[in-house]
N, C-alpha and C positions, 0 to 999 in steps of 0.2 A: 560324567560324559561331557565332552566339549564339542561344540559345533560353531560354525560361522554362518551367518545369514545376512544377505544384502537387502537393503530397503532404501527408500528415498524419504528425505525429510519433507514433511507436508506443511511446515509452518510458513507464516507470511514473510517470505524472504525471496529475493529474485533468484537465488542460486540453486534451490532444490537439490541439495547435496545428496550424493549417493553414499550411504552409510554401510559400513561393514561392522556387524555386531557379533561379539563373541558371547555364546550362551553356554552356561555350565549348570547342569542340574536344574534346568528350567528357569534360570535367572540370568539376566544380561549382566555380564561382568565387565565388558569393555565395549566402547564404540569408537570407531575411527573413520576417517575419510577413505573412500575407495580410490586407491592409487591408479586403477585402470579406467576410471571415469575421466574423460578429457577435460571436464570443467572442475570437478572436485579435486583431482590431482593429489589425493592422499591426505588432505587436511580438512578439518571442520572449523567452523567459526567458534569463537569462545563460548557463545551461548549454547550451541548444540554439544560442544565437547563436554559440558557439565550436565547434560540432560539426565544422566542416571540419577543425580540427586533429586531431580523432579520425578522421574519414573518411580522411584522408591521412597518418595517423601512421605513421612507419617501423616501429613495433612491430606493426602490424596483420598478422594471419596471412593468408597467401595460398596455403598448401599444407597438406595434412594432416600431422600430426606423430605419429610412433610412438616410444614409449619403448623403447630397447634399452640394456641394461646401465646403466640409471640416467639416460641422456641422451636428449633428443628428436632424432629424425632425420626429415627430410622424406621422404614417400613419395607415390606416385601415388594418385589416388582409387580406381582399381580395386583396388589392393592393400589400401587402407584399408577399403573396404566389403566386400571378400571376407573380410578378417580379422574384421571386426565381425560379419558374418553367421555365419561359422563358429563364433566363440566364443559368440555368443548361442544358436545352435541346439544347440551341445554342452551348454551349461549347462541349457537347457530340457529336453533329453533326459535328462540325468543327475540333475537335482535338481527339475525341474518349473519352470513359469514364475514361481512365487512367488519363486524365487531371483534373479530379475531385478527391479530397482527402476528405474522410469522417474520421474525427478524433473523436473517442469516448473514454473517459477515465473514471476515477473512482469517479467523483464528486457525483454520485449517484450509489449505488450498486444494485438497483432494477433490477430484471431479465428482465422485459419488456423493459428496455433500449436497449436490444439487438435487438429489432424490428427495430430500426433505421438502424442497420447493415443490417438486412434482406431487408429493402427497398432499400438501396443503392446497395446491391448486385443484386437485380432484376432490378434496374434502369441501372446498368452498366453491369458487376460489375466494381466498381471504385477502386481507390487506397485506401488502408487502412493501419493502423499501425500494426507493429509487435513488439515483445519484450514487456517488462514491466518495467516501470520506478522504481517501488517500489520493486518488488519481483522476477524479472526474474532469477537472479542467483540462489537463494534459491529454487525456483520452479524447475528449471532444475536439480539442484544438487540432489534433492530427487527423481526425476524421473529417473535419471541415476543410482542412488544407489539402489533404491527400486522398480522402475517401477510404483510407485504410490506415491501420496502426500496427506497424511491425518494424523490424530492424534488419540491417545487414547481418549475415552470419557473424557471430562474435569474433571469430578468428580473422575476419576481414580487416580488423584493426591493425593487423600486421602489415597491411598495405598502405597505411596512412603515413603521411609526412608530418602531420600535426594532429593532435587529439585535444579537443577543448572539453574539459570536464566542467560543465556549467552547473554549479550548485550540487555537485555529486561528491559525496564522501564515501569513497570505495572501501575504506577500512571498516566502516560500520555497516554500510548497506549493500556492498557488493564485494566481499573480500576475495572471492574467487576470480574477480576481474583483475586483481593486482598482478598475478603472474603474467597474464596476457599483456597488460600494459608494460611491464618490465621487458617482456620479449619484444614488444613493439619498439621500445626505446633502444634496445640492443640492435635493432635493425635500422635505427636512424630517426625514429619518430621523436617529435618534441611535444611535451605535455605542458598544458597551461590549466590552472584552476581559477575559476571565477566563483566567488562565494563571499557573502557578507560575514560569514563565520570563519575564523581561522581554525583549521582542522588538520588532521594528520596527513591528508592527501597532498597538502602543499609540499611535503617532503619528497614526493615523487616527481614534482613538476619543476621546470626551469623558471616558471613565472607564476606569480600569484596576484590576482586582482581582487580587491575587496570593496565592492560597491556598497552603497547604502542599501538596507533592506528594501526590497521592492524596486530598486533602481535598475533592474535588469532590462526592462523595456527601453528605458532611455539609453542605456549602454548599447543595446541592439540597434537602436535608431542611429546613434552616432556611428557605429560600425557600418551600417547600411549607407549612410551619407558618404563615408569615406570610400566605400566600394564604388559608388556612383561617380564621385569626384575624380577618382584615380583611374576609372575605366577598367576596374577589376571585376567586370561583369561577364558572365558567360555569353559568348557571342550569339548563341541560339536561344537565349532565355525567352525571347518573345514567342517562340514556337511551343513552349510547354508551360508558360505561366500566364494566368489571367490577372488583370488589374495591375500590370507592371507600372504603368504611369501613375496610377493612384498610389501605389506603394512608394514610388519615387517622390511624389508630392508629400506624402506623409513624413518620410525621412527628412525632407527639405523644409518642413514647417519651422524648424529651429536650426540654428547653426550647430555644427559638430561640437563647438565649444560649449554652447548652452546645454546640449544633450548630456555632455560629459559632466558639466557642473551639476546637473540634476541627478546624475548617477553617482556623483562624488568620486569620479575617477579621473586621472590625467588623460589628456587627449592622446598622449603617447601610448597608453595602454589600449585604447580603442584602435589606434592605428596598427599596433602589433597584431591584434586579432584580425583586422581587415586584411593585412598582408598574408597571414596564415590561410585565410579563407580564399582570397582572390588571386594572389600571386604565387603562393607556395603550396597550392593544393596538390594532392587530395588531403582534405581536412575533415575529420569526423567530429561532430558535436554530440557529446553524451549528456543528455539533459537529466539532471537530478529531479526526483519526484517532488521535492520541495518547491520547485519552480511553479508547479501547478497549485500549490497550497496558499496562494495569496488571493486577495480580492481581485487583482488583475491577472491571475495565473494563466487563464486561457490566452490573453493577449501576449503575455511573455512567451509562452511556448509557440504561439503563432509567429511571433517576431523571429524566434530562432529558426523555425521552419523556413521562413522567408530568406534569412541569411544563407541557409544551405542551398536554397533554390536559386537565388540570383547569382550566387558565386559559382554555380556549376558543380556543387559537391553532392548533388542528388544523382543516384543511378550510376555512380562510378566506384570502382574498387577503392577502398580506403576512405570513402566519404560517408554521407548519410547524416541524418538527424535522428538519433535514437532516444526515444522516451520509454518504450515498452516493447517486449516480445510477446507475440500473440499466443499466450500459453494455452488457451482453450481451442485454438484453431484446428488442431487435428481431431478433436472430439466432437461427436454429434450430440448436441443437447437440444435439438430443435423440438423434441417432444415436450419440453417445458416451455409454456407460453409466456411466463414472466409478466411484465407490466401490461402487455397487450390483453391479457385475460383477467387481470386483477380488477376488483370493483373500485379500488382506490389505492393510492400509494402514499408513503411517508418518506420525505427526503431524509436520507441518512444523517447528514450534518445537522439537520433541524429536528432530530428525533424527539427530544423533550418538548420543545414549543409546539410542534405540529400535533403530537399526541394529545397534548392538553387542549388544543383548539378543536379537535374533532368532536362533534356532538351528534351527528345524524347518520349512524349511531355512534356513540362514544366507543373507544376501544375498551372492551371489557376483559379480554384475555390476550396475553402475549406469550409466544413460544420463541425462545431465543436459542439459536444454534450457532456454534463457532464464533461467538462474540461476547464481549464484555462492555456493553455500551456506556456504562457509568464511567469507566476509566478511559475508554477509547474516544468518546465523542465530546464535542464542546459543551459547555454549560452543564457540567456534571450534576449540579444541584437541581437543575430543572429536569434532567433525566430521572433523577431519584423521585421527584414529585410525580412525574408522569407514570412511573412504574407503581408508585404507592397508591395511585388512584384506581389501578386496575383490580378487578375482582380475583383474577387468576393469572399468575405469572409462573411459567415453567422455564427453567434454565437447564440446558444440557451441557455439562462441563465435567472436568476431572477434579476441579478444585472449587472451594468456596470463595469465588471471586467477589469483587464489590457488587456486581450485578446479582450473582447467585445469593448473596446475603439478603437480597430483597425479595427473593422468590417465595412462592407458596409451595412449590415442588421442585426439587433439584434431582436430576437424573444423571448418574455417573456414566461417563463414556470413556472410550479408549484414547490412548496417547499415540504419538507418532510412531512408537516402536510396536504398537499393536494394530496399526492401520492396515486395511485391505482396500487398496484404492488405485486410481490412475493419477499421474502427475505430469503437468507441463511446468514450464518455468517462465517467469517474466524477465529473466536476465540473460537467457540464452535459448537455443532451440531444442535442447535435449529433452526427451520425454521418457517416462518409465513407469514402473509399477511400484507401489508400496505394498510390501507383504508383511504379515505379522511375524515379528522376530520371536515373540513369545505370545501366548494367549493372554487375554486380559485377566485380571484377578477375578475370582468368584464374586459375583455381585455387580460386575461391570459389563455393559453392553455397548456395541458399536452404535453409531447414529443410525445406520441402516437397520440394524436389529431392533432398535427402539421404535423406529417408524413402522417397521413391518408388524410388530406386535400391536402397536396402536391401530394400524390399518385393519387388522383382523377384528378389532373391537368395534369398528365404525363402518363395517361393510365394504372395505376397500382391499381385502386380502388378496384377491386375484390380481389387482393392478400392481401391487408392490411385492409379489411373492418371490421373484427371481433372486437367486443368491448373488453375492458380489461378483463372482466370475461371469455369470450370465449377463449382469449389467455391464461389466467391462466390455464384453464382446459386443453387446448392442451399441455401446457408445463409440467403439472403435471402428465398427464395420464400414460405415458410409465413407469416411474420409481417408482412413488409413488402409482399408481393405484393397482398394485399387492399386496401392503401392506395395502390396505384398506384406504389409505389416500386420501381424496377428498378435493375440495376447501371448502366445508362446514365444514369439519373437522378442517381445518386451521382457518376458520373464527370464530370458537368457541374459539380458543386460540393457541398460538405457541406450537408445539410439537417437540420432538427430532426426527431428521431424522432417520427413521427406517432402513436405508440401511447399514450404517457403523457399524462394530462391536464395542463393548465396549473396546476391547483390539485389537489393530492393529497388524497384523502378528502373531496372537497367535499360529498358526501352524508352524511358521517359514518358511512359503512359501511366496515368494516375486513375484512381477509381472515383473521381468526382464526376458530376454530371457532364462537364465539358471534356473530361479526360486530361485536364491540365491542372497545375497547382493553383489553388485558390488563395492568392496572396492577401494578407491583411490590408485593410484600407483605412481604418480609423484607429486613433489612439484610445486607450481605455480612459474612463473617468478617473480623476484623482481625488484623494481625500486630504483635507487639512488636518494634520495630526494635532491632538490636543496638547497644549503646552504643559498641562499639569501631569501628563503621563509621558515622560520623555523617552522611555525605553520600549523597543520592540521585543516582545516575548517570543523567543525561538525555542520551542519544545521539541527536541530531536531524539531520534533513536540513538542508543549508545551501544558500544560493543558488548556491554554486560546485560542490557535489558531492552526490550521493545514493548512499549506500553507497559502493562503489568503481566504480559504473557509468559515471561520467563521467571521462574522462581529463583531469585537470588536473595541473599540476606538483606533485608531493607535497612537503610540507615534511619536514624531516629527522625531526621528532618530532611525534606527535599533540599537539594543543593541548587543554588542560583549563582551562576558564574557571570561576573561583570568585569569590565575594565576598572582598575583601582580608582580612576577619576570619576566613575559613575556609581561608586559604592556609597555615596552620601555619608562618608565618614565612618562607615561601619568597617571595623577591622576584618582582615582576612580570617575566616574560620568562625566569626561571631554570628549571632542570629539577627535577622532583620525581618521586616514584614513586606511582602510583595503584594501590591494592591492593583487590581484592575477595576473596571467599571461594574463588574458583576460579583466579585468576591475577593478574598485575600488569603494568603498562606504565610505561615511562619517558615522561613527558609534559613539554611546555613549559607552565608555569603562566602564565596570564594573569588579571589582576585586573579585576573589573567590579563596582563598588559598587551597581549597580542590581539585581543578582541576590540571591535569598534566600541566607541563610547555611547552608542545609541542602541545597544542590544543587551539582553540578558538571556543566558542560556539555561535551560532546564532539561531534564530527561523527559522524553515523551510519555504521556500517560501518567503512570504512577498510581499508587494505592490510595484511593479516595478515603477509605475508612481510617487510614493512618494520617490523613491530612497532608498527603504528598502528591496529589493529582494536579498536574499543571492544567489539565483541561477544565478544572473548576474555575479557572481565571478567564477562559475564553468565551466570548459571546458566540452563540450559534448563528453563523453567517455562511452564505454560500459564495462561491467564486463567480466570476463574470459569465462563464458558460460551463456547462457540464454538471452543475449542481455538486461541485466538490466542496470540501471544507476549507474555508478561508482561515487557516490555522495560524499563519505567521504574520498577521497584521494587527494583532491585539497589542495595544499600548498599555504599559504598566508603569508603576513607580515603586521604588525601593525606599523604605523609610525605617528609621530606628524603632525598635519595639518600645 
């Protein structure tokens, strides 16, 4: 018997693709993109296209595992949950709920994953995370500048005369944006890419600017200086921007030539962008999430916000400065108190160091949901030490990840093809439901099912007992109900979130205290890079893998790509040692003459237990604002083995 079932991908990706799955005799035999979805357009990314090899991988966990005498042993669910409940209640009684740390990250973006937060809040409240490893600085920057963080409708790009892709690799991170960009070009739009890394998106663009890593703020200031010098400023800018003269003085602290020298770009390149913004608008700036992953990441995004503001590209068709789409906006999660109710928090990018520092009480138990912090977070070896010091570590996952390998108890959960959830997207405004394409294997439970059975053992059964459909209705009712959107509406097919306008800030009214754009006034602090570590490590998502989340056959060694002149004499394809101030990795060196001579590229994350994890080389540091991860400012050196 053959059937087709539609669902939505819940993995950490902006596109939230609509998937059409073919099911034969209870097994998924094919998955493809939904041709009727206006964003998915009938194709899936490379990673999701191969997901059936993950869905049916022999390594997938189908029974709880308990560590005894250093080794994992299968146990029954009742035993596993009885043990978990007993250990958690004992630690709560002896040391208080702050001794328990619930860490939930973005391994799945389903809205119902927040229910694990709700349970641990009612059980404690316990210690939770704060900050955001991926987008903290950019999120905070736009909230400071605009009082809101969202974007124009994605199809408004068809009204742009210019589109500036600032640090955005659409082939890897937003593949379903590519057809929209091509449609925009067919209507006359001109594309430019700004990125220290030479990447495939350059092939879509008529111009490619390759500044030094972290030189984006200086480039933005050069562009601002040119906008002021040439009078390419919106005439009414003073009516909707605060601190305009302060920003003018900031841009004027150095000459355009000096700013460009600091950014390592020609003045002509800065002038080209200034013309696009000020003379040839409307121009849309699409900000790559990597812009926020620098020590000065918040200042960079704020500078780009300011360029959009003073040039008059905010609130007009074809304009805007887009960093994020408000994926949780249509859903009511106000019943989860979060950091406001937690006894204490741990900064996500500082997971290992902060856990080790906490003493009153120390973290005795960690419950990990939708995350693999050993591979995902900086300073992997410190994260390992922090988890090793805990008495009780529980990991909920489908595979024995680097983090799960350190657990005392591993609980197998559902995959994206078995999910029952609500989804928004952070790359567009479409929302929808994930429905189980097939039931999970015997011995596997959903995150909600696990939490509900745990709740029944600790006296919280009534609070958590609603099924997935009831929770969906509750979460949808407040914001979507007034627009006539029900669960049944979404089950027919994904729809555009009816709440956000097509043009953001069309009335030039902002959600700051003054109702005006809060322009940046000060330059960020600068660092003097150590001469003994000449390369910036750029660990990036790839088309084949994102951290260690996607099961693809691993290579024997991590690959490090450099310009031939930066290879320290190591031949293409040979092994070298990549060293930072905290660790080192054996890598296979690959040459690429299109890259800058001060960068080395690696795949983001990677398997720590295989010696392939780029995050082992990164110090745990935060960005200037927003407590994001300062991931792209680590200096390393390549040496012969």
